[in-house]
N, C-alpha and C positions, 0 to 999 in steps of 0.2 A: 457876142456870137460865139457859139461853141466850136472848137477846132475839130476838124475831121481827121480821122486816123484810118490807116489801111493795114491789112494783114497780108503777108506774103511769105512764101517759103524762104528759108535761109539759103544763102548763096555763098559760093566760094569767095566772092568779092567783098563779103561783109566784114572781113577781118578788122580793119581799122575802126569802122563804125561800131562794131560789136565791142571791141576793146574799150573804146571811149565810153560806151553805155555802161559796161560792167565796172569800169574804174570809177566813173562819176557816182555810181550808186552802190559801191561796195559796202560802205558802212550801213546804209539803209537796208540792203539785202541781208547782211549778216546780223541785223537786229531782229530778223524774222525767220531766217532759215540758216542751215549750216553753211559756213564759209567755204570758199574754194581754196585750193592749194595756192600758195604764193606764186608758183611757177605758171599758173594760168594767166596772170596779169602781165602778159608780154605779147608782142606780135606773134612770136613762135608758139606760145601757149594757146592763144585764141585760135590761131590757124590750125593747130593740132586738134583742138576742140571741134572746130567746124568740120574738119575732115572726118573725125569720128562720128559726128552726128549725120553727115551726108552719106557716109558709108553705111550707117545703120538704116538710113532711109532707103538706100538701094536694096538692102537685105530685108526690108519690110518690118523692122523692129522699132524704128523711130520715125517721127514726122515732125521736123522742126520748123517753126515759124518765127518771124520777127514782126513787130508792130512799128509802123512809122507814122510820124506826124506829117503835116502838110508840106513841110520842107524836106522830107525824105530822111529825117533823123530817126534812128532807132530809139524808141521810147518803151519798148517792151519785148518780151519773148513769150512764146507759148509752145508747148511740145506735147505730142502723144509719144509716150515711151513705153518700152516693154510690150509693144504690140504683139498680141498672140491671136492670130486670126482663127486658129483652131478652137480656142476657148472663147473667142469673141470678146476679148477684154484688153484694155490698155490703161495705163496710168496717165493722168494729165498733170501738167506742171506749167506754171507761168510766173513771170516776174515783171513788174511794172516800175518804171522810173519814179522816184519819189516826186519829181516835179509834175508828173502826169497823173498822179493818184487823184481819185475823186471825180474823174471825168467819164466813168463808165468803161474805161479801157479794159480792165480785168474781165468784166462781164462780156464785152465784145470778143475778147480773146477766147474765153471759155466757150461761148456760143459757137465760135468758129471751129474750135476743136471738136465739139459735139457734132457739128455738121459734117466735118471731115471723117470722124469716126464712123458715122452712120453711112455716108454716101461712098466714100473712097475705100474704107476698110471693112465695111459691113460688120462692125462690132455691135455687140448687144449690151455691154457694160463698161463703164468707166469708173476708175477709182482715183482718189486724191488723198494725200496725207498732209496734215496741217498740225503745226504746233498749237497746243491749247490756247496760248496767249495771242495767237494771230487772229483776232476777231474779224479783221477786214476780209481775210481770205475765207473764213467760215461763212461770212455773210454773202460773199460772191458765190460760193459753192451752193449754198441753200437757195439763192435767187435763181440759179440755173438748174435747179431740180435735184441736186445731190442731197442725200440724207446721211446723217452721222450713223456709223455702225457701232454698235456696242462691242467692246473688246471681249474676246473669249477669256476665260479665267487665266489661261496660260499666257495671255498677252497683256496682263494687267500692268506689267512694267514698261510697256511700250510708251515711248516718248511722244509720238505723234498720234493724232486722231485720224481714223480712216473714214472717208466719205465715199458713198457709192451712188451711181446714177445708172439706171437701166434706160437704154435707148432703143 
């Protein structure tokens, strides 16, 4: 039987659970994306991080979510960031625990972000950036309707590939 997962907004009370999630998966994440500063990996560091994200939510530039398993354990994160309602665009980002990979969780998270972008923020375009070697994330983005954008000549040195989805 496949485990069920839920997506909900990040809360002030998530500090310890989020720290555990980030610490347990640190090496996994850093093999796919840029690492966080060492100061992040503490109660104070994660609490500051949560405050920053929730402050951004109040200002309308971030929309942070966590994904939980059936036991209420954080197994993923998903965010709309850099929300620009005037331009109708935001960037998506997500990270899934190594132990939860392969269960459709990244797709569920991204579909949730697309829905929130459309209904809550009235956005028309989402963008994502992925390192070329991150085949799993590219597959998830394409499954959810994102298409790779060819870099402009001046961006040839860009390290990450940009994906776009119109909604």
